[in-house]
SEVO-103593 format. One line per 10 residues: number of its first residue (from 1); their letters; for each residue x, y, z of C-alpha. Coordinates in Angstrom, 1 decimal, m for minus. Layout:
BEGIN
NUM> a> X,Y,Z  ...
***
This chain:
BEGIN
1> marrffgtdg> m0.2,m0.1,0.0  1.3,3.6,m0.8  2.5,5.4,2.1  1.5,9.2,2.2  3.8,10.6,4.4  7.0,8.7,4.6  9.7,8.1,1.5  12.7,5.9,0.8  14.5,8.2,4.0  11.7,9.0,6.6
11> irglangdkl> 9.6,12.3,5.5  11.1,14.9,3.5  9.7,17.8,1.4  9.3,21.5,1.4  9.0,23.3,4.6  5.6,24.6,5.0  4.6,23.1,1.8  1.8,20.5,0.9  3.3,18.0,3.2  5.7,19.1,5.7
21> tpelamkvgm> 4.3,21.5,8.2  4.1,22.1,11.7  0.9,20.4,12.0  1.9,17.2,10.7  5.2,17.6,12.4  3.1,17.5,16.0  0.9,14.5,14.6  4.0,12.7,13.5  5.4,13.2,17.1  2.6,12.2,18.9
31> aagtkfvrge> 2.0,9.2,16.7  5.7,8.2,17.0  5.8,9.0,20.5  3.1,6.5,21.1  4.4,3.8,19.2  7.6,4.0,21.2  6.4,4.5,24.7  7.3,1.5,26.7  7.8,0.3,30.3  7.5,1.9,33.3
41> hrnrvvigkd> 10.4,4.6,33.1  10.3,8.1,31.8  10.4,7.3,27.9  12.7,10.1,26.3  13.5,10.9,22.6  16.5,12.7,21.4  15.9,15.5,18.8  18.9,16.7,16.4  18.6,18.9,13.6  21.1,20.4,10.6
51> trrsgymles> 21.3,24.4,10.2  18.1,25.3,8.2  15.9,28.0,9.5  12.9,25.7,9.6  14.5,23.4,11.9  13.6,25.4,14.9  10.0,25.1,13.8  9.6,21.6,13.2  11.7,20.7,16.1  9.1,22.7,18.5
61> alaagftavg> 6.2,21.1,17.0  7.7,17.7,17.1  8.6,18.3,21.0  5.3,19.5,21.5  3.5,16.1,20.1  6.0,13.8,22.0  5.7,15.7,25.3  1.8,15.5,24.8  1.9,11.8,24.7  4.1,11.4,27.7
71> mdvyflgpmp> 7.8,11.4,26.2  10.4,13.6,27.7  12.3,15.6,25.1  16.1,15.9,24.8  17.1,18.6,22.6  21.1,18.0,20.9  21.2,21.0,18.7  23.0,21.1,15.4  24.2,17.7,15.1  25.0,15.2,12.3
81> tpavamltrs> 22.6,12.3,11.6  25.3,9.8,12.7  25.8,11.7,15.8  21.6,11.7,16.6  22.1,7.5,16.0  24.6,7.2,18.2  23.1,9.2,21.1  20.0,7.3,20.9  21.9,4.3,22.1  24.4,5.9,24.3
91> lradlgvmis> 21.7,8.3,26.1  19.2,4.8,26.4  16.6,6.8,24.5  13.4,4.9,23.3  13.4,6.9,20.1  15.8,9.3,18.1  15.1,11.9,15.8  16.8,13.7,13.0  15.5,17.0,11.4  17.2,17.3,8.1
101> ashnpyddng> 16.8,17.3,4.4  20.4,16.0,3.9  21.8,17.3,0.8  18.7,19.4,m0.4  18.4,23.1,m0.7  17.6,24.9,2.4  13.8,25.5,1.7  13.3,21.7,1.9  13.3,19.6,5.4  12.6,16.4,6.5
111> ikffrpdgyk> 12.3,14.2,9.7  13.8,10.8,10.2  13.6,8.6,13.1  16.1,5.8,14.6  15.2,2.9,16.9  17.0,2.7,20.7  19.5,0.8,19.0  20.4,3.4,16.5  19.2,1.9,13.5  16.6,3.3,11.3
121> lsdeveaeie> 12.7,2.5,11.3  11.8,m0.5,9.2  8.9,0.0,6.4  6.6,m2.0,8.6  7.1,0.6,11.8  6.7,3.3,9.4  3.4,2.3,8.3  2.2,2.0,11.6  3.3,5.3,12.5  1.1,6.5,9.4
131> rlieedtskl> m1.8,4.7,10.6  m1.6,6.7,14.1  m1.4,9.9,12.6  m4.5,9.3,11.0  m6.3,8.7,14.6  m8.1,10.7,16.7  m5.3,12.5,18.5  m7.2,12.9,21.9  m6.8,9.2,22.5  m3.0,9.5,22.5
141> lahgmnigra> m2.9,12.3,24.9  m1.0,12.1,28.7  m2.4,13.9,31.4  m1.4,15.7,34.8  2.1,14.5,35.7  2.3,11.9,32.6  3.0,14.9,30.2  6.5,14.9,29.4  9.3,17.8,29.8  11.5,19.2,27.3
151> hrdeaastry> 15.7,19.5,28.2  18.7,20.8,26.2  21.4,18.5,26.1  24.6,20.9,26.3  27.1,18.2,26.0  25.8,16.3,23.0  28.3,17.9,20.7  31.3,16.7,23.1  30.1,13.2,23.5  30.0,12.6,19.7
161> ieyakrtlpr> 33.3,14.0,19.1  35.3,11.8,21.8  33.4,9.1,20.0  34.4,9.9,16.7  37.7,10.4,18.0  37.9,6.7,19.4  37.3,5.1,16.1  40.8,6.2,15.1  43.4,3.2,15.5  45.0,3.3,18.5
171> gidlsglrvv> 48.7,4.8,18.3  47.9,7.2,15.1  47.1,10.7,15.4  46.7,13.5,12.5  49.9,15.3,13.1  51.6,16.9,9.9  48.6,16.6,8.0  47.0,19.8,6.8  43.3,19.5,6.2  40.3,21.2,4.5
181> idcangaayk> 37.2,20.1,6.0  34.0,21.1,4.3  31.0,21.2,6.8  28.3,22.4,3.9  27.2,25.2,6.3  25.5,22.1,7.8  25.1,20.0,10.7  28.7,19.0,11.4  29.9,23.0,11.2  31.0,22.5,14.9
191> vapvalwelg> 32.2,18.9,15.4  33.8,18.0,12.6  36.6,20.9,12.6  37.1,20.5,16.4  37.7,16.4,16.4  40.1,16.6,13.5  42.0,19.6,15.5  41.8,17.5,18.7  43.5,14.9,17.1  46.5,16.6,15.9
201> aeviaigdep> 45.7,18.0,12.2  46.1,21.6,11.0  42.5,22.5,10.1  41.2,24.9,7.6  37.4,24.7,7.6  35.1,26.2,5.2  31.0,25.7,4.8  31.4,26.4,8.6  29.0,29.8,8.7  25.7,28.7,8.4
211> ngyninykvg> 23.1,31.2,8.4  19.7,29.1,7.6  19.9,29.5,4.1  23.2,28.7,3.0  23.0,25.0,3.8  24.5,23.1,0.8  24.8,25.8,m1.1  27.8,25.8,m3.4  29.9,23.8,m0.6  30.0,20.3,0.7
221> stapeavsak> 29.8,16.9,m0.8  27.6,18.1,m3.6  29.6,20.9,m4.8  33.1,19.7,m4.4  34.5,22.7,m6.4  34.8,24.6,m3.0  36.7,22.0,m1.1  38.8,21.6,m4.1  39.7,25.0,m4.8  40.7,25.4,m1.2
231> vkevradigi> 42.8,22.6,m1.3  44.7,24.0,m3.8  44.9,27.5,m2.4  46.5,26.1,0.9  48.6,23.2,m0.6  46.7,20.9,1.8  47.1,17.2,1.9  43.5,16.3,1.6  40.4,17.9,1.3  37.3,16.4,2.8
241> aldgdadrvi> 33.6,17.8,1.7  30.5,16.4,4.0  27.0,17.0,3.1  24.4,18.9,5.2  23.9,16.3,7.6  27.1,15.0,7.5  26.3,11.4,7.0  28.1,10.9,3.4  31.8,12.4,2.4  33.3,13.0,m0.8
251> ivdekgnvvd> 37.3,13.1,m0.6  39.5,15.6,m2.7  43.4,14.7,m3.1  46.3,17.1,m2.9  45.8,18.0,m6.6  42.2,19.2,m6.4  40.8,15.7,m8.0  37.6,14.6,m6.4  37.9,10.8,m5.0  34.2,9.4,m5.0
261> gdqfmaviaq> 32.6,6.6,m2.7  33.6,3.7,m4.7  37.8,4.5,m4.7  36.9,5.4,m0.8  35.3,2.1,m0.4  38.3,0.2,m2.2  40.7,2.0,0.2  39.1,1.1,3.2  38.1,m2.7,2.0  41.6,m3.6,1.2
271> swferemllg> 43.2,m2.0,4.5  40.8,m3.6,6.5  41.2,m7.1,4.9  45.2,m6.7,5.4  44.8,m5.9,9.4  42.2,m9.3,9.1  39.4,m6.8,10.4  37.0,m7.1,6.9  34.1,m9.5,7.8  31.9,m11.0,5.1
281> ggivatimsn> 34.2,m11.9,2.5  34.0,m8.5,0.8  31.9,m5.2,0.7  28.4,m4.0,0.0  27.7,m1.3,m2.8  24.4,m0.4,m4.9  23.6,m1.2,m8.3  25.1,2.6,m9.1  28.8,1.4,m7.9  31.2,1.6,m10.8
291> lgleryitgl> 32.3,m1.7,m12.4  36.0,m0.9,m12.2  35.1,m1.2,m8.2  33.4,m4.6,m8.5  36.6,m5.7,m10.7  39.1,m4.6,m8.1  37.4,m6.2,m4.8  37.2,m9.5,m6.9  40.7,m9.1,m8.0  41.5,m9.2,m4.2
301> gltlertqvg> 39.7,m12.5,m4.3  36.6,m10.8,m2.3  33.1,m10.5,m3.2  31.2,m7.3,m4.0  27.4,m8.1,m3.2  25.0,m4.8,m4.7  21.8,m3.7,m3.5  19.2,m1.5,m5.1  20.4,2.5,m4.2  19.7,4.1,m0.6
311> dryvleamrl> 22.0,3.4,2.2  19.2,1.9,4.3  19.1,m1.2,1.6  23.1,m1.1,2.0  22.9,m1.8,5.7  20.2,m4.1,5.6  22.5,m6.5,3.4  25.5,m5.8,5.4  23.3,m6.9,8.5  21.8,m9.9,6.6
321> kgfnvggeqs> 25.1,m11.3,5.4  27.7,m10.6,7.7  29.6,m7.6,6.0  31.3,m4.4,8.1  32.1,m2.3,5.0  29.3,m1.1,2.5  28.6,2.0,0.8  27.3,4.3,m2.4  29.3,6.0,m5.0  27.7,9.5,m3.7
331> ghiilsdftt> 29.7,9.0,m0.3  27.4,7.1,1.8  30.1,5.0,3.8  29.0,2.6,6.5  31.4,1.0,8.6  29.1,m0.8,11.2  32.1,m2.0,13.6  31.6,1.9,14.7  28.1,3.3,13.4  24.5,2.3,12.3
341> tgdglvaalq> 24.5,4.4,9.7  26.3,6.4,7.2  28.9,8.8,9.0  31.2,11.1,6.9  33.2,12.2,9.7  33.9,8.6,11.0  34.9,7.4,7.7  37.0,10.1,6.6  39.3,9.6,9.6  39.6,5.8,8.6
351> llsvlkqydr> 41.2,7.0,5.4  43.0,9.6,7.1  44.7,6.4,9.3  45.7,4.9,6.4  47.5,7.8,4.9  49.4,8.1,8.2  50.0,4.7,8.0  51.6,4.4,4.7  53.0,8.0,4.4  51.8,8.4,0.7
361> pvseichrfe> 49.8,11.3,m1.0  46.0,10.9,m1.6  46.4,10.7,m5.0  48.2,7.5,m4.9  46.3,6.0,m1.9  42.8,6.7,m3.4  43.3,5.7,m7.1  42.8,1.9,m6.9  41.3,1.1,m9.9  40.4,2.7,m13.3
371> kvpqllrnvr> 36.8,3.6,m13.6  34.8,2.0,m16.2  33.0,4.8,m18.6  29.9,5.3,m16.8  27.2,7.7,m18.0  24.0,8.8,m16.0  21.3,10.7,m17.0  18.3,11.9,m15.4  15.3,12.1,m17.3  12.2,14.1,m16.1
381> fragkplddk> 8.7,13.2,m16.8  5.5,14.8,m16.1  3.3,12.2,m14.9  2.3,8.4,m15.2  4.9,5.5,m15.3  7.1,5.8,m18.2  8.8,2.2,m17.3  5.5,0.2,m17.8  5.5,1.4,m21.1  6.0,m1.5,m23.9
391> svkqairdae> 8.4,0.8,m26.0  10.5,1.9,m23.0  10.8,m1.5,m22.1  11.8,m3.0,m25.3  14.4,0.0,m25.8  15.6,m1.1,m22.1  16.1,m4.8,m23.7  17.6,m3.6,m26.7  20.4,m1.7,m24.7  20.9,m4.5,m22.6
401> eslgtsgrlv> 21.5,m6.8,m25.4  23.6,m4.2,m27.2  26.0,m4.3,m24.0  25.9,m7.7,m23.5  28.2,m9.2,m20.9  30.8,m6.4,m21.1  28.5,m4.0,m19.3  25.8,m2.8,m17.0  22.6,m0.9,m17.6  20.6,0.1,m14.6
411> vrasgtepvi> 17.4,2.1,m15.2  15.1,3.1,m12.2  12.7,5.6,m11.0  13.5,7.9,m8.5  12.4,7.8,m4.9  12.0,11.5,m4.6  11.1,13.3,m7.4  9.5,12.5,m10.9  12.8,11.7,m12.7  14.0,8.4,m14.5
421> rvmgeaddag> 17.5,7.5,m13.6  19.5,5.6,m16.7  22.8,4.8,m15.9  24.8,2.7,m18.6  28.5,1.5,m18.3  31.2,m0.5,m20.3  34.8,m0.3,m21.5  33.7,1.2,m24.6  32.4,5.1,m23.8  30.8,5.3,m27.4
431> lvesvvsqve> 28.5,2.3,m26.3  27.7,3.5,m23.5  26.6,7.0,m25.0  24.5,5.2,m27.6  22.6,2.9,m25.3  21.9,5.4,m22.6  20.8,7.7,m25.1  18.7,5.4,m26.8  16.6,4.6,m23.6  16.5,8.2,m22.8
441> aailqva> 14.8,8.9,m26.2  12.3,6.1,m25.5  11.4,7.6,m22.1  11.0,11.1,m23.6  8.6,9.6,m26.4  6.0,8.5,m23.7  6.8,11.4,m21.0
***
């Protein structure tokens, strides 16, 4: 059954638009609070947010909903999504909430939840919350002394910084490294530079002056030109670009060249394999990861397990099959020895430890394989379901036949916007261009 509110990663949309309003946020708080009220203790929920102006509004509305059904609220302030996941466990909360639209523009926002163990909610639990949203809210209310209270946790950022620092291998610090950190004017603008500095690095921070409107604007992992330019300007050893909620990371080498999540995973996979830390006999990546990564991983005698796009699916496969390294080309890197979700800062620290171990430049450390020519086109459509059209299906079959066993074609609908993503890859760049254009044209004919 189609869901009204939850998408592929919580609830997301234009703040005060058709879906994401204070009224809905309060109802969501009441519904989620009701679902996670348990036992005889004072139930608690932790709430973090990124730096969007609308975060204040949604934070207050959610708190009203949670306290109305008897949950105590602990405000964490601006905090990375992975920090909220960690603090949910650390503070023994019954529920964790992150208010963020990740890498989206500032006028969007979102609400995502974490269970008491720090993992995201299942589809079934989200469906139950949706059902409760539609109920008569008066049935859910607490009364008298059972109404919840709100608190502000002033130590939250310190807790996360210390946690992140402890993930660096023992005996390694970052002294001697000049690091540019781009915080995307987002959730990690305080904690990421401090953690790197306390570990000994010389830190040059950009994207660390949020004003409520500039999150992800020409900075961060979706705009790596900013960190690249700064790395070259200050002759840094490495650039680290986070996104708005700091659950993804993109690296820039000392020459200003971008290192994507695929190369990142290759580095971690080999390092952990050599240190006998890698579990599951390989790593997990999505259908969008480059064929070059797959060839590199199999060349090490390891396996690459592919999932559909989305870090939640990567994590599900990791948990089901016993892997401890997984991620996406876009920079979501999940290291389950440390985290229950993608954590840009923790992942970057693992890469920095490899740099210190081998004392070689990033351009060498992070060039593990030659990427196979890959082309992604986003084809926007007006209405309907273009992928159900017979002519589109035939175009996809023809393209797959042209590629044969020498390449891959991935065609999928976006989960957040009316767009069909068409990705092709093969050793022959001309063939890739041809098959992707062929499928794109077929979609546009019916879109």
